N, C-alpha and C positions, 0 to 999 in steps of 0.2 A: 319232841325229836327233831321238829322240822328248825329248830335253831342252831343244831350242829352243823360244824362245818365237815363236808363229806368229800372224799379224793374222789370226786368227779372224774370219770375217763374224759378223755377228749375227744367227745363223739357230741355232733350237734343232734340235741334232742327236740324234736318236734312238739308243741302243746297245743291240745283242744281246749276252748272255752267251754265252762259248764252248760251255756244255752246249746253251744253245737251239740254237747253229749245228749243234753235232753232232747234236741231236734232229732237225733239219729233212734235215740228209745223209742220216742213217741210213734216216728215212722214203722216201728217194729224191726227194724235193721239188727243184725247179729251184733251183739259186744261184748267184748270180753274186758273184764275189769280186774286188774291185780292190784287188791288194796292190801298198803304194806304198813297198816297200824297195826297197833298190838291187837290181840284178839278180843281182851274184853270190849275197846273201842268198837271192833268191826261187830261184834255181836249186837251191842247198844243199837246202834243203826251203821245202815249202809246203804247203798244205791242197789236198787233193786228191779227188775221188770220182766215181762213174760220172754223177752229176746235176751236177757242178761244172763252172762255166765260171770259169776263174781267167785274170785279166789282170794283167800287171804292167808299172806305170808308175811310175816312182820319184815321190817326193813334188814333187821339185825343179822338176819339169814343171808344177807348178800354183802357184808362186810369185808369178809375172808377173800383172800386172792383165789382159792380153792373152794367154790362155792358147793355145798354137796349136791351130788347128782339129783337125788330125791327131791331136793327143793326145786331142781332146773325140771324134772320131769312131769310139776306140775304144772308147767306153764306152756301154752301149745305156741308150737314155732311154725304153724301153716297159717297164721291169721294177725293181724293187728290187734295188740296188745295195748290197754292204756292202764299206766299206771298211777294211781291215787295214794293221797296220804291227808293228815289234817290241813296243812296251810301249801305244800308244794316244793317243799325242801327234799326230804328224802325220797320223793318220787322223782324227782328229775335224776338222783343218783341211781335210782335202781332202774330207772329206764334207761340211762346212758351204758350202766353196767349190762344188761340186757343186750342192747344194742351192740356194744361190743363183742357181744358174742353171737352176732347173726340173728337175733329174733326183731321183728319188725313191734315195734315198742314206743310210745309214745306218751306223754305227761297229761293229767288233768291240770289246769292253770289254778292255781289257788286252792285247791283239793277240795277236801269236805267244807272248807269255808267258802269258796268258790261258790260249790253246791249250792249252799245255806242262802247264798244272795239272790238265786233265782226266784222271782215273784211275777208273776203272770195273770194277765188281767183277761177274762174269758166273759162273753156277753151271754145272759140267761136267755135264752131265744123263747122258752114256753112262758116267761113273765107276760102277763096280759094287763098288768097295772098301767098307770100313767108313767111316762117316760119311759128310762131303759136302767137295768139293771145290769150289772157286771159283777161276778164272783172273783176276787183275787184268790190266787192257788200258790201256796208255798211248798213245794214237792219233797223237800228235805226233811219238813217237820210234819206235813200235812195239815198244817194251818189253812184257813179259809177265812175269808174276809168278804163284804159286800158294798160297793158303791151304786147309790140310788142317783138316777142324773133325770132332772126335769126341767124344763125351761133353762132359767140363768144360773140353778142351785143345784146342789149335790150334797150326799152325807156318804159318809162312810162308817159301817157297822164292824167293830172287831179289828182295828187297825193296829198293826205292829210298830213299835216304836223304831225298828229297825228301818223301817220303810215310809218315814215321815216324807222324807222329799218325795218320794214317788207319790204319794196322793198329792200333794199340790201340785206337781208337775202334770198329773192324769188332768186335775180339774182345769190347770191351764191349757193343756191339749185341746181339753172337750169345752172349753170356751166357757165356762161354768164357775162360779164361787163356792167353795167347799163351806157349807154353811155348819155342819154337825159331825162330831167325831162322837161315835155311841158306841159304850161297851156292853156286851150281854152280862159279864160279871165279872170276879177278882179272878182272873187267868191264872193256873198254876205251869202254865207250860212256855209262855212268853211273855215279853214284855210288852205292855199295853203303850200304843201310842197315843192316847186321849188326852193325857197332859202336854206332853211334846206339841202335839196340833194345837191344844188348847192356848198353849204359850204364844203362839204366832198368829191369832186372831180367831181360829176355829172355836165355836161353841163345844167345849166337852160335854159329854151326857155320861153318865152312871146310874146302875139303879139306885133308888133310894134304899132299898132292904140291904144292899150291900154296905151300908154306913154302921152298921153295927157291928161289923167285925174289925173295925177300927182304922178304916179309912182318914187321914190326916189331913185331906185337900177336899173334903166336900163342901166347903164354902166358896170353892174359887170354883167349881162345875154346878152344873144344872143335874139336879135329882129326878130321874124319873119314876115316877109311880104308876102303879097299876091303871091302865086305861087312857095314860096321856099320851098326846098325839104330838109329833112333829112334822110340819109343813115343808115338804122339798119340791118346789113349785106348786103343780097340781097334785103330787102323790102324797099320801099320809102314810106314817110312819106311827102305829100304833104298839104302846108298851103292854106287854103280856105278862104277867108275874105267872113262873113256871118253876118253882123251888124243888130243889132234889139234888142236882148234882152239889148246888152249894144253897145255902139260906137265901140269897138274893140273886140266884138264877133269872134271869131274866130274858124273853123271847121279844122280838120285833116283828108283827104284822106289815109288811109292806105292800101298801096299797091293796089289800086284801089277794094279794096274789102269792107272794111267798113268805114264809115264817121263817125268819132267822132265828133260829133254835139255839144259838152259842154251842154249849157242849151238855143240853139237856134231850137232845135226839140227834141222831146223824143218819144217813141213810143205811147205813150196815150195823147199828148198833144204838144203845142208849148209854146214858151216861154212867158213870162211877160214882159211889155215893159216900167215899171215904178221904174226899181230900181237904174237908174243913175240920170235921170232927175227928178224923180216926178211924180205926177199926170198931171201936166203941159206939161212935155216934153213927157208922152207916145204915145198920137197920131202921132205924126212923129215918134217916134221909131218903133210903130207898124205898119205904112206902109213903113219903111225900112226893117222890118222883112218880110213882106210879099213879099217885092221885091228879098230878100235874098233866101228866100225859093222856091220862083217861080225860079229865074234865077241861083241859084249855087247849090240846093240841089235837087229837083225836075228833074232838068235837067241831071242828072245822071242814069246811065241803071236803071231799074226797079230793078236788081237783086243787087244793091248794098245795102248791109246793113246798116242800122241807130244806131247808139249806142251814147246814151246822157249821160249827167252827172250825172243823176238822175232819178228816176223812183218813182212812188207813188202808193198808193194800187189800184188804177185802173188800172196798169198795169198788162199785162199777161205775163209771160215769155216765151220766144220760148222753144221748144223741149228739146234744149241742158241747160236749166235751166239760160240762160241769158236774159238779157232786152235787145235785138235786133231784127230787124224786116227790110225786105227787102222793101225799098222805094215803089215799085208796090203795096205792101200790104196795107204799111199806106196810100196811095193815093185812096186804094179802100173803107179804113176804117174810115178815119179821113174826116169830113165835111169839116174841115176849110181848107185843103190843096187844095180844090177844087173851095172855094168861090172866087168872087172878090173882088178886094181891098177892097173897102168902105164896104161889107157885113164882110171882115175878121176882119178890124179893128174895127168896132161896135162890132163883137162877142168877141174880146179879152178884150177890153176896160171894157167890162160888166161882165167879169167873171173871176175878180182876187182875189185870197185867200188874206189872212193878209199877210204883208211882213214878212221875215222868221226873227226868234229870233236872237237878237243881231245884225242885218245886219248893225246898225250905227256903228259899232264899229268893226265888221270883216272887210268891206271894207277897212277903213282907216288902218289897220294891213295889210291887204294884197297889199295896196298900198306902206307900208312900212313908213306910217306918225305916226303911233304910233307903243309901242311896247307890245308884251304880253308873259310872261312867258309858258312853255310847259303846265302849270297846267292851267292857264288864257287862254290859246288858247282853250284848252281841254273844258272848262266850256262854252265859248263864244257859240262853234257852236252846243252843246246839242240841241235836239228839230227837227222839222221837217223843210224840206229845203225850201215849197214854192215857187221854183221859177218858175214854171210852170203858165201859165196863168189861170188855172184851176186845183180844187183838184179832179175834175172828170173827166173822159175820153170826149173828144171833137169829139170822132167817132161817127157816124151816128148809128141808132138802127140797 
């Protein structure tokens, strides 16, 4: 819809940037959004928040000269309204149409595509290993990554291809060489940045166990096996095999302080087990996940931080703004971590959301079995991640 030519009224429309909108939401300011995408697109993913009022009215409702009064009645006329669409075309038209009728309307620059470009780096203040640890956060999809920095070296865990230049720029800003780009598993919700970074001189690392899924570039990168260690300055990143979400799911223990769990364990939920072998293989994968959590994750000291590769709306950030939490706290709060195996498997299989958008193309792209240029890759990963067993918290009341 954003490629259409709209008869935009001769009214000047102000734009706000995605970063400005994010800052307002983070500050708890009241924000009113009018999302003019189709209802199906809106329901799949939209901007939300405690202080956000989100209204969905498709743009075509505003094409007639005489707009239905029931449509206009849904739009507040006593406050600023930010109109947004997919890319920024139809939102400008609707905002101008509303301004022409006396509404205080502006538009979100570049729409949801612009929102998907937000990528923030936040220091993990409770990390007590060598050097400094940062968490990357992508609010549009809930994707998380990690940057380990010590001395003149750095490593990024679970990088996104869309932000390849960002990692290099951050390393330059911090005065370090980006030594490693490490993946926890073959992702189903976004295009990995490991190969893109490897192509510019960063050592790419993927779990050795993921190769059996059909990775085509295994000879070009380093394969991490259980127990392998990667040195970043004085910090050590230890490979910990944690299959379940996928057969090759691997966690990385960053200097005995934070376990980057990929999609194995999140601070509000656990992994879904059906993205590799489908529904038929999910029970066996769920049992494998239970074993990994009990034997490889929960066996670590209670103060060890957990940092997953995603967060959902149910996740509550820590005091430092990162989506991390100590293992001991998660064990107290999350019923799934204290169940016996049968109850765990039953719960996980009963509480799975829809599969990630475009996962059937994203997985083979990450395996190297099909290609996607930068624009195609970005379009593929738009939308929610849905890699957890539940969109809501699995914690107890």
